[in-house]
C-alpha positions, 0 to 999 in steps of 0.5 A, spaced: 800 239 676 794 233 675 792 234 682 791 241 682 787 241 675 783 234 677 780 239 683 779 245 679 775 239 674 771 236 680 768 243 681 765 244 674 762 237 675 760 238 682 756 245 680 761 249 684 762 254 679 761 254 670 768 256 669 774 257 674 781 259 672 787 259 676 794 263 676 800 261 680 806 264 681 812 263 685 818 267 687 816 273 681 815 267 676 808 265 674 809 257 674 801 254 672 795 256 669 789 252 669 782 253 665 776 249 666 769 250 664 765 255 660 764 262 662 756 261 663 751 256 665 747 256 659 747 251 654 752 252 648 757 257 652 763 258 651 769 256 653 773 259 659 779 263 657 785 264 660 784 272 659 776 272 661 775 278 665 771 277 672 768 281 677 772 281 683 767 283 688 771 284 695 778 283 692 776 291 691 777 292 698 785 289 698 787 291 691 783 297 689 781 301 696 787 299 701 792 299 695 790 307 694 789 309 701 797 307 702 799 311 696 795 317 700 799 315 706 805 316 702 804 321 700 803 325 707 795 326 706 793 322 711 795 316 716 792 309 718 791 313 726 786 319 723 780 319 725 774 319 720 772 326 723 779 329 719 775 330 714 768 327 714 766 332 721 759 330 721 761 322 721 761 324 729 755 323 730 751 317 735 759 316 738 762 315 732 768 321 734 773 316 736 772 311 730 779 311 726 781 309 719 785 304 721 778 301 724 775 301 718 781 297 715 781 292 720 773 291 720 774 294 727 770 301 727 763 298 729 760 300 723 754 295 720 757 289 717 751 291 711 746 295 710 740 295 704 742 302 701 739 299 694 732 298 696 731 306 699 735 308 692 730 304 689 725 308 691 727 315 691 728 314 684 721 312 682 722 320 683 727 323 682 729 321 673 737 316 672 738 317 680 740 310 680 747 309 679 748 316 679 754 321 682 748 323 687 745 317 689 752 315 692 753 321 695 745 320 699 749 312 700 755 316 704 750 320 707 746 314 710 753 312 712 755 318 716 747 317 720 749 310 722 749 309 730 755 303 732 752 296 733 760 295 738 764 299 741 771 301 736 776 296 736 772 292 741 771 286 735 771 285 728 766 283 724 768 284 716 764 291 713 761 293 707 760 300 711 767 302 713 770 300 706 764 304 702 766 310 707 774 309 705 773 308 698 769 317 700 776 318 702 780 316 697 775 321 693 775 326 698 782 327 699 785 326 692 779 330 688 779 323 684 774 318 684 776 311 686 777 309 680 781 314 676 785 315 683 786 307 681 789 308 674 793 312 675 797 311 681 796 303 682 794 300 675 797 304 670 803 305 672 805 298 672 801 297 665 795 293 669 790 297 663 785 292 663 784 292 671 779 297 671 772 299 675 766 300 669 763 306 671 756 305 670 754 313 669 760 313 663 757 307 659 750 311 659 753 318 657 757 315 652 753 309 650 757 304 649 757 297 653 763 292 656 765 286 651 759 282 654 763 275 650 769 277 654 767 277 661 764 271 666 756 273 668 754 272 675 748 272 678 741 272 675 738 278 679 731 278 681 731 285 683 735 288 676 731 282 672 736 280 668 743 276 667 749 281 670 754 281 665 759 286 665 755 290 671 757 290 678 753 284 682 753 288 688 746 292 689 750 297 693 757 298 689 751 297 683 746 303 685 752 308 687 755 307 679 758 302 679 765 304 684 765 303 690 771 303 695 768 295 697 766 292 690 766 294 683 773 292 680 773 287 675 779 283 672 783 277 669 786 272 673 793 275 670 792 281 672 790 280 679 796 275 679 801 280 676 799 286 681 799 280 687 808 279 685 808 286 686 806 288 692 809 281 693 815 284 691 814 291 694 813 287 702 821 286 699 823 292 697 824 289 691 821 295 687 818 301 689 811 300 687 809 302 695 815 303 701 817 296 704 815 299 710 808 301 708 807 294 705 809 291 712 804 294 716 799 293 711 800 285 713 801 286 720 795 282 724 791 287 729 791 285 735 789 289 738 782 287 735 780 280 740 779 273 736 782 278 730 784 274 723 784 281 719 791 286 718 789 293 713 784 291 708 787 284 707 785 277 711 790 271 714 787 264 714 782 262 720 784 257 725 780 252 722 777 251 716 779 257 712 779 257 704 786 258 703 787 249 705 790 247 710 797 247 709 799 254 707 804 258 712 802 263 718 804 269 715 800 268 709 795 274 707 789 275 702 782 276 700 775 272 698 771 276 693 763 274 693 762 273 687 768 266 687 774 270 686 780 269 690 787 272 692 792 268 697 799 270 698 803 265 702 809 270 704 814 265 706 814 260 701 812 267 695 806 263 692 801 267 689 795 264 688 789 267 684 782 263 683 777 267 680 771 263 679 763 265 677 760 261 682 753 265 682 752 265 676 746 263 676 744 263 683 748 267 687 746 263 694 750 256 690 755 255 695 758 249 693 765 252 691 767 252 699 769 245 700 773 245 694 776 252 694 781 249 700 782 243 697 784 246 690 789 250 695 792 245 699 794 242 692 796 247 690 801 247 696 802 240 695 805 240 688 809 248 690 809 247 697 
């Protein structure tokens, strides 16, 4: 165990992150919990805790949006190969008619990786009171995505795209009639007792004049746009402009929450529970071999051949995902290992990338211990 902790503490010492929480499970049981460092980089900050809540960033994609989509597939309300235009007719402009939900889930739709919608939304906010973070702003962002031109032909290659997952979030909301956060609470998190895994809806924060408990949350960057250190509000600018609930980012949770959900999904893949049908989870975790050079599955990723953040020891059937704020979840299916690593590596400066060298070493140390 000391080898794992040594690498984690090295990350603190080298300034890769103020603090970190690591939870490892094997065959359905937790086998390791490690906590190092402090909640923030500020002098005198309290120690990181096992129950510290993190901005999970792009872990939102596999743990919320993709699983929500699978629930709708299980309900027979849509399929992976439905065209997006089945539900959003205007999306078909600029030769996007043939884009399917499978393309969106595997990041092979042709949509751009990123657009700074929040900048234009900020300009609109000068004329519209309380526009930023409102439902109106969210609908405006969706409209911009519908108008997008493709950067390449669907299925030609895989380019990681936030836009595709924003659109998937809209699909969940449109088809279910619920906001993404409420759908996830009702159909994913609450049924398995994960009530602390949630989005922070900024419109509700404003309307009810309540604030998240900052002492329990790991802050992220000192945002040059919002002019403050972010704590309890989503780090991603587009997700913030959309009100904190979006398909690509916005989920918050503690390491035990992420670990628990990872164990549940891994168990479902073996038929050990009825969280989702086994065959659906198997489909979700199949690499899309039809896309040249892709390591992507439906909403998840697999280790790249060289330099993977999952390290060099994981099995070929490993699946997982990273989050920009310094979070990750990897599931080694052959060893039945679930590895959750949560950090706030962007506090206070978001372009701190020292974690890149530490992440694979942390995972290698875990595999040396439990592999």
